[in-house]
N, C-alpha and C positions, 0 to 999 in steps of 0.2 A: 503493500500500499504506499502510496506517495506521501510525503510529509506535508503538513499544512503550512501554507504560505499566507501571512498577513500582508495585505497590499495597503500601504498608509499613503493617502494622498491629500497633501495640504493644499488649500486653494483659497483664493480671495477674489471675488468679482470675476469670476471666469465660469458662468453658468453653463454656456455652450460647450466651451473647451472641456470642462469637467465631465459633462454627459457624453461627448465624443470619446473622451479617454476611457470612461467606464464601459462603453459600447465596445471598444476594441478589447478591453480587458475580459469581458464576458463572452468574447469570441475565442478566448484562449483555448488551446488543447491540454492545458494542464489543469488538474484538480487534485486535492481540494485546495481552495483558497477562500479568505475572507476579505472583503473590501471595508476599508475604513476611510471616510472622507472627514477631513478637519477643516471646517469653514472658519476662516479667520475674519469674522465680523463682516461678511459680504452684505452689500446694499442692493445687489441685483436679483435677489431670490435664488441664489445657488443652492442653499440647503433644501428649500422646498421643492425646487426642480428635481434635484437628485432623488429625493424621497418619493415623489410622484413616479419617476421613470424607473427607479430601482429601489423597491421597497426592502430588498434583501441586504442592502448596504447599510452599514452603521454610519450615521452622520452625527459628528460631534460639532457643536456650534460654540465658538469662542466670542464673548462679548466685545473682545478687542482683538486688534491684529497682533499676533504672536509672531508673525513672520514665518519663514520656512521652518527654522529650527524649532521655535516653540510648537508649531503646528505638528512637526514630526514627533516631538517628544511627547505631545499629548496622545497622538495616535499610538505610539509605542506603548504608552501605559495600558492601552486597551487590546493590544495585539496578543494573540494566543499562539501564533505560529512558531514552527521550528525555524523557519525563516522569515525575514521581514523584507519586503520589497518597498523601498521608498520611491515613490514615483510623482513628479511634478505633473500638475493637472493639464498641461498643455502638450501632451504626448498621445502618440497613437501607437499601439504595439502590433508587432506582427504576432499572428496567432501562436507561434512557437517560441515566442521571446522568453516567457516564464519558464517553459519547459527546458529550454536549452540551458538557462542559467542554473536551474536547480540541479539538473543532470551534471553539469559541469562541477558544481560545488560538491556534490556528493562523492566526487572522485578522490578528494582529499580534505580531511577535517581541518588542515591548516589553512585553507582559503576562507578567509573572513568576509571578503567583499568581492562581488564580481559584477561588472557592468557590461552592457550591450554596445554594439556598434550604432551610432546614431546618425541619422540623416536629417537634412532640412526638410520639413514637410511640403514646402513650396517647390523644392527641387529634389525629388525623391532619390536620385542616385548621387547627390552631393553630400559629403561627409561633413558633420559637425563635430564629432567625437570618434576618435579610435586610439584612445589612450592619452593620458595627461600627466605631467610632473611639475613640481615647483622646485627650482634650484635653491638648496639651502646655503648657497654661496652668494648668488646675485638677486634672488628673491623673484626672478622671472619665471612666469607660468608658460609652459609650452603645451599646446594641443596637437597631438599627433593627427594628420590627415584633414586638419581644419580647411574647409573650402574646397578640398580636392573632390573631383569626380572619381567614383569608385571604379578602378581599373584592376582590382585585385591586389593592389600593393599592400592592403591593410587587412588581410585574411588570416593573419597568424595570431593564436592565442598568446598573450604575453603577459607578464607582470607589469603593473603601472602604478603611478604614484597615488592618483585618487580617480574617483568617478563622480561626475556631477549629474544633477538631474534625474537620474534613474538608476538604482543600484540595489542589489540584493545582498543582505547581510545575514550571517548565520547566528542563531541564538547564542552560541558560545562567545562569538565576538562581542555581542551586545552585552552579555554578562561581564565582560571585561572592560569594555569602553563605556558602558552605562548609557549615555545619552549625548545628544549634540549640545555643545557649548553655545547657549543663548546669548552670551555677551558679544559675539561676533554681530549679531543681528542679521546681516546679510553679507555675503562674500567671505570665502575662506572657511566657513564652517564645515563644509563637506570635506575640505582638504584636511582640516584639523581633525575630523572624525577619523578619516582614513589614517592619518599619521599615528594617532593614538592606538589604532588597531595594530599597525605595524610594529609600534613599540611593545604591544602585548604579545607579539610573536605570530601575528596572522599575516596572510599574504593577501594583496589586492590584485585582481586579474581583469583585463579586458578580454572579452569573450566575443569574437566577431559573428559567430554562428547565431547568436541572439541579436535581434535588430529592432529598432523603432524609428518613428519619425517625430522630430521635434518642431513644434510650431514657433520657431524663431526665424529671423531673416539672416541670410548670410552675412558674417562681419566683413567690414572693408579691411583692407590691410594697413590703413594708415593708423597711427597711434590713438588719435581721438576716437575714430569710429570703432576701432577694435576693442577699445575698452568698454564700449556700450554705456558711456556716462550720459544717459539720457535725462538724468536728474540730479539735483544737488546732493540728495541723501546717498545716491549710488556713488557719486564722486567722493563724498566724505568717508564712506566706509571702504571704498576701494583703497584709498590712501592710508586710512588708520590701520586697517586689519592686515595689510602686507607687513607692516612693522610688528604688529601683534604676533602674527603667525611666526615671523623670524625669530622673534624674542623668545618664543615658547619652544621652538623646535630645532632651530640652527645650534650648531656647536658655538661655544663662546667665542673662539677665535674667528670662525666664519661670520659670526653675528657682528663682531667688531669690524671686520673688513666690509661687510655689507653696510654698516652704519656709516663709515666714513667715507666709502667711495661710491657704492652702488645706489644707496638711498638718495643722496643729494643729486646724483646724476639723473636718477629716476624722476625726482621732483621737478628738476630743471627742464627735462625733456617734455614732460607732461604739461608743465606750466606753459611752455613755448607753444605747444600744440593747442592748448585751450584758449590762450590769448589769441593765437592766430585765427582761431575759428570764432572769435568775438563772443565768447561766452564766459563773461567775467563772473556770472553767478556760479557756474561750475568750477571755475578757477578758484574763487573764494572758498567754496565747500572743500575742494581738494586741499588747499593749503591749511584749512582748519583740521582736516583729517590728518595730515601729515604732522602738524604740531602735536595733536593729541596722541598720535602713534609714538612720536619721539618722547613725549612726557611718560608714557607707558614703559618705553625702552629704558629709560633712566631711573624712574621711580617705582614701576610696577603699579602705578594707579592709572585705572582704565576710565577714561572719560567719554561721554556720549553727548556730543553738541549736534546731533543731527537735526534736532528740531529747529535750531537757529539757522540751518541752511534752507529751510523751506520757504 
C-alpha cells in the first residue's frame, strides 16, 4: 500500500489558480493523499470557492496573511502524511508528478526533499527550474535551466541546493527540521529549510521525471527584471534575507569575505540597476533591507521595516 501524502497549498487571493491547481492534483495517478488549503486572509472568496468545488479538501482560514512560511507551517500542523508535498497554488501538476516523487524518495531514506522539473505555464516546454543552489561564498543564487527550452540537457536526477515552489518532504526530515522559519517572511525561507535539512544529514534532489507547470512569466536576463522586484516589500526582503541567510549558514571566514567584498558589490550593482530603471521606491526599500541585513550580521537583531516600504 502506498504511503499517505499530505499536500499543503498556501494561497492568498488566487481563487481560480487554486481551483485549477486542485483540479490537476485530483487527476493525479497517485493515492492516497489528503489536500490541505491554507487561505491567508483572501478577499476574493478563495476559501468558499474551494469548499464548493472540492468538499473533500480541508480548508484552513487565517484571519491575517501569514505569508507562505506561516501558511505552510499551519498546514503542516494538520498534515497526517508520511510525506508532505508543499505546493504553491499557481501550479499545474502532471498526473504522474506526485507518483514520480514518492517513488524516487522511497528508494533511499536519506532523501529528505525532492522537487520536480518546472516549466512555465505560458510556455510549456521552457524550463523555470531544473535545480538551484546558493553560493555560501558569494551569496549568488543560480537556477539551472532557467529560461532554457527543454532539449534533454536537464534530464539527469541530481542532488541540488534547494527546491522552490513545489517540493516533497519526508516525515523524518520534518521531524528534524521542524518547520519553516517565519522570520524570513518571503524569500530564502525555502533555501533555509533545505539547508537545515542538509545539516541534519538529509539529501535534496532534483527529479526530472516529475514535472509541473508554474504560472509565472519567464524572467528577463537583466539584473532588475531577473530579481522580480515588482514591489517595495519584495525588494526589502530580497536585500535583507540574503544577508540573514549567509550569516546563518556560511562559514565564518566565507561570511566575512562575503560581507567585505560581495555584499557591497551586490548592493552597488542592484542600486545602479534600480536607479537606472527610475524606481526610487524600490531603491529605497532595497537599501533599507540592506541596512537591516547588515544590522543582523553585526548584532544578531533582526528588524522588519517592510511596512515602511509600502
